[in-house]
N, C-alpha and C positions, 0 to 999 in steps of 0.2 A: 504493500500500500504506500503510494506516494503521499506524503504529508503536504497539503496545500494550505499555506497560511494566508488568509484574506485579511488585509488591513483596511479598516474603515474609520473615517474621522468625522463624517457629516451625515445628516439625514438624507440629503439628495444623493450622495454617493451610494449609501446603503440601498436606497430605492432602486438604483440601477443594478446593484450587485445581488439583490435578494434571490432572483430566480437562478442565477449562476451558483450561488451558495447552496441552494436546494439541490441542484444537479450534482454538485460535488459531494454533498452529503449522501446522495443516493447511489453514487458510483461505486462499483465493486472494486475499483482499482485505486481510488483516491480517498484520502482521509482529510476531513475538513478541520482546520484550526481557524479561530476567529480572534483577531487582535483589534481591540477597540481603543480609540484615542480621541483627541480633539474635542469638539463641541458635543459629541455623544455623552461625555461625562460631566457636562456643565449644566446645572439647574437653570442658569440664566438663558441658555439656548435650548431648553426643553428636556434635558436629560434623556436624550433619545436612545441611549443604550437600553432603556427599558423596552422600547419597541422591538429591538432585536431579540430580547429574551421572550417577549410575548409571542414572537413568531416561532417559538420552540427551538431556538438555536442556543447552544451552550457557548458562552464567551470564554475563550481559553485564557486570555490575558487582557488586563486593562492598564493603559499607560496614561497617567495624568500628565498634562502638559500645559494647559491654558492658564496664563496669568490673567489677573483682572485688569488688563490693559489691552487696548486695540491700537496702540501706537506702533510705529515701525520698530522702535526699540523693544517694546513688549512682545511683539510677534517673533522677532529674532531670538529673544531669550526663550520664548516658548519652543522654538525649534531646537534650541540647545537642550532644554529639558526633555523634549521628545527623543532626541538622539541617545541621551543617557538611559531613559526608560526602555526604548526599543532595543538597545544593545543587550540589556538584561533579559528582556522578554524573548528575543530570538535565541539567545543562548539557552534558555530553559526549554523552549518549544522544539528547537532543532528541526525546523521544517525543511522539506526537500525543495520546495519552490515557494517564493513569496509572490502573492498576486496583488497588484496595485492598479487602481483605476484613476485616470485623470491627471490632475495638474496642481493640486493644492500643496501648500507648504508642509502640511503634515505628511503627505505622501512622498514629497521629496526627501524628508528626513528618514522615512522608512526605507526608501530606495538606497540612500547613503549607508544606513545601518546594515541592510541586507548585503550590499555590495562588499563592504568591508568584512562581513562575516562569511564571504564566499558562498552565498546562497543565490541560486539562479532566480531571476526576476521575470515574471510575466506581466506585461504592461497592457492595460486596456484603454482604448480611446486615445491612443497616441496619434501624432501627425496632424491634430486639429490646431486651430488658431483662435486665440482670443486676444486680439491686439491691444485691448484697453485694460488688460490686467497683468499683474506680475506673473500670473499663472502661465502665461505664454512661455516664458523662459524656463519655468519649473517643469512644464510638460516635456519640453525637448531635452532637458537635462535628465529626466527620468528615462526617456527613450534611450539615451546613450549609456545608461547604467543597466539596461534590461537585455535579456537573452531571447525573449519571446515577445512578439508584438501582435496584438489583436486590434485591428482598426475597423472603422465603421464603413469606409468606402474607398474606392480606388484612388481618389484624389489624396486622401490622407495616407494611403500606402505609399504613394509617390513621395510625399514629404519625408516619411520615415527612411525611404531609400536615399533621399537627398542628404540625410543625416549620416549616411555611411553604413546603414544596417543592411545585412545580406538579404536578398529576396526570399531565401528559403526560411528565414526567421519571421516573416511577415505573413499574417493571415487576415484576409479581408472577410469579416464575419457579419457586418451590419451593426446597428446600434442596439445596445442592451435595453434602452428605454422602450423600444418597440416590443421586445420580448416581455417586458413587465406588463405592458398593456394587454397583449394577447393572452397572457396567463392569468390575469386578474379576474376575479369574479366581482365585477363592479357593483356598487350599491345602487339601489333605485333612488329616485328623487326624494321620496319620503324617508328612506333610510339614511341618506346623507344629511338631510335636514335635521333629523333626530340626532345623528352622531355629532354634528357640529353645533347644534343648537341655533340654527339659522332658518330663515324662511326665504326661499328664492322669490324675487320679484320679477317684473316683466323684463328687467335688464339686470345683468349680474356680471361684475368684473372680478377677475382673479389676479391679484397683484403681488409680485415678488421683485424687490429691487435690492441689489447688492452693491457695495462700493465698487466703483471702477477705479482700481488701485493705481493706475498710471495716468488718470486724467488730471489736468491742471485744476479744473473746477472741483471743489470739495464735494464729498458725498452728501453733506447736509444741503448744500446749494442745489444739487441735482434733485434730491428728495423733495425739497421745498417746491421746486418747479412742478414736479409730478403731483404733489398734494394740491397745489394751486389749480392745476388742470382738473383734477378729480372733484374738487369742490364745486365745479360747474355742472356736475351730474348728480344732483340731489335725489333724482328719481331712480338711481341705480343702487343695487346692493353691492358694497365694496368689501371684498374678502382679501385681507392682507395675510401673507405668510412672512415671517420675520427673516432677516438676512442671515447669511453665514457669518462665522466668527472671522472677520477680516478687518484690516485697518480701516477704521471709520464706521464699523457696523453699529456700535453702540449709539452713535449720534442718529443714525437712521431709525433705530428701534425707539429712541425717545420721541422723535418726531411722529412716528406712526401712532404711538400710544397717546400722545397729545391730540392728534387729529381725531382718533377714534373716540376720545373722551368728549369731543364737541360735535360729533356727527353721528347721529343715531343709526344712519344707514351703513356705518363702517364697523367692521370687527377684525381683530387681529389674532393670529394663531402662531405660537412659537413653532409648532410642528403639527401639521394635519396627519402625518403618516402617509405612506405611499398609497394605500388603498383609498383613503378618503380624498387625497389630492387628485388621483386619477379619476375617481368617481365624480368629483367636482367638475372636471374638465368636460364632462358630458352635458352640463347644464349651464355653463357660463357663455356669455356672448363674446367675450374677448379676454385674452391673457395679456397683461400689461407689465412691463418691467424690463429687466435685462438678464434674466435667468436662462440657463441652457435648456430648461424644460420647455420654455416657449418656442425654442428652436427645434428641439429633438422629439418632444412628445406631443405637444399641442397639434401639430399638423395631422397626426393620425386620427384626431377627433374632428377634423374639419373646422377647427376653431381659429379665428384670426388671432394673430399675435402682434402686439406693438412692442418693438424692440428699441429701447431707449439708449442713446449714447453709443459709446465705442466698445463697451465691454465684450461684446460678442463679434466684433469686427473680425473678418477672416473665416468665419464658419460658413459652410454651405447652408443655404436657407431655402425653404419651400416658398411657393408663390403666395402662401397665406400669411406671410410675415411682412409687416410694414416697419421700415427703419425710420427713426426720427431723432432729432437732436434733443438734448435734455433741457428744453425750453418750454414753458407752460403753453405758449401759443402753438408750438409745433406738436406737442403731445395732444392737445385738444383737437387739432386738425386731424391727427392720426386716428384718434378715437372715433371722430365723426365718419371718417372714411371706412374704418373697420365695421361700423354699425350700418353702413349703407347696404341697400339690397343687393347691389351688383357685387360688392366685395365679399359679402357673406356667401353668395352663390359661388364665387371663385374659391373661397376657402373650403367650402364643402367638397369641391371637386379636386382639391390639391392632392398631390402624391408626396408622401413623406420620403425624402431622399435618403433617410437612414435605414431603409430596407423594409422587409416584410416579416421579420422575425427569424428565429432559429440560431441566433448568435450564441446562446448558451451551449447548445449541443455541439456546435463547431469548436468552441473553446474546450469543452470537456474532451472531445476526441483528440485534440492536439496535446492537451496536458497528459492524457493517458499514454500517448505515443512518445512523448519527450524522453530522450535518453539522458538519465541523470549523470552519465559519464561524459556528456558533452563538455569540452573545455570552456571555462568561463572567459578566457582571453578571446578577444574578438579582433578580426581583421577588418579594417575600414574598407568598405566596399565603394570604390570610386566609380562614379558615373562617367560615361563617355561624353564629356562636354568639351567642345572646342573653344 
């Protein structure tokens, strides 16, 4: 049995990993280990490790790392704490492969710890681009530390090859978010209303806004612009999910709480959980913010997405997505377009570029086949570029 250690630090990442974790758990050739860190262990961010345990997973190790600061200095120190804790956890677990998803600073720390411990790394969703966030550099750094690459589409596979990774280490499997949607037993409208304690109105907006960590404009300035725009839609039900633990996230959280305290049509959730979030997507008129879920999951529901600012610049986007600047007038114009009859029809007919499902099974097959005797040293694969 190959021991596969899945590292997760946020609710969004776990939502993408859940079906794959179940597949590893049920494999006759793989043994699942779960290492939980980051905001999963923070009451301030919803203590979402509880959701993992509710899904009948056994958490193998917990690594505390978050300081009560979301400044650049605080997050850098959190990465240092993560490296210390991850070194001990990996030494105790002795996994055969460490499986990492995405691009966050917690995941970069895990990649560094695993690389130094000489443990092969399988990286999911590499080759993507988020030009407005520090995650851009983190993701490509994780790629260079990894031995296996599971990407969502050919365009992203090409980027991984450009980084010097050998073609036989790259698997184009599609997006894990599509798998999550296809495998979920989504709640009915009444069930999701009861679960969240909300009543859907004739217009419903689902809003998730994270700090764009490389933007010149502050996270608070951009969030204020979004809230100014949303204030013009008093007839809409506004459902906020709180941001990830990033530089500037606490300022955004404070603004959302203040806005909800003065607007009866607005409610905020630290974490809906994957099932409730996906179920919500069935019944909202538009997804608003700068989260990857609006890019990768919402198109599968035929729901328009308003993508604000630069955070997701560089990602492949469906025709149901409207890009706009983080200015109140631009956001309002984008909302009006998304609610228009013609654009809603366009969104309903859009095709999700992140595939039709099956990513988890393809990843399992590759993990089962992977030869643990494969040397960790890598040869830089040069492209034939004149």
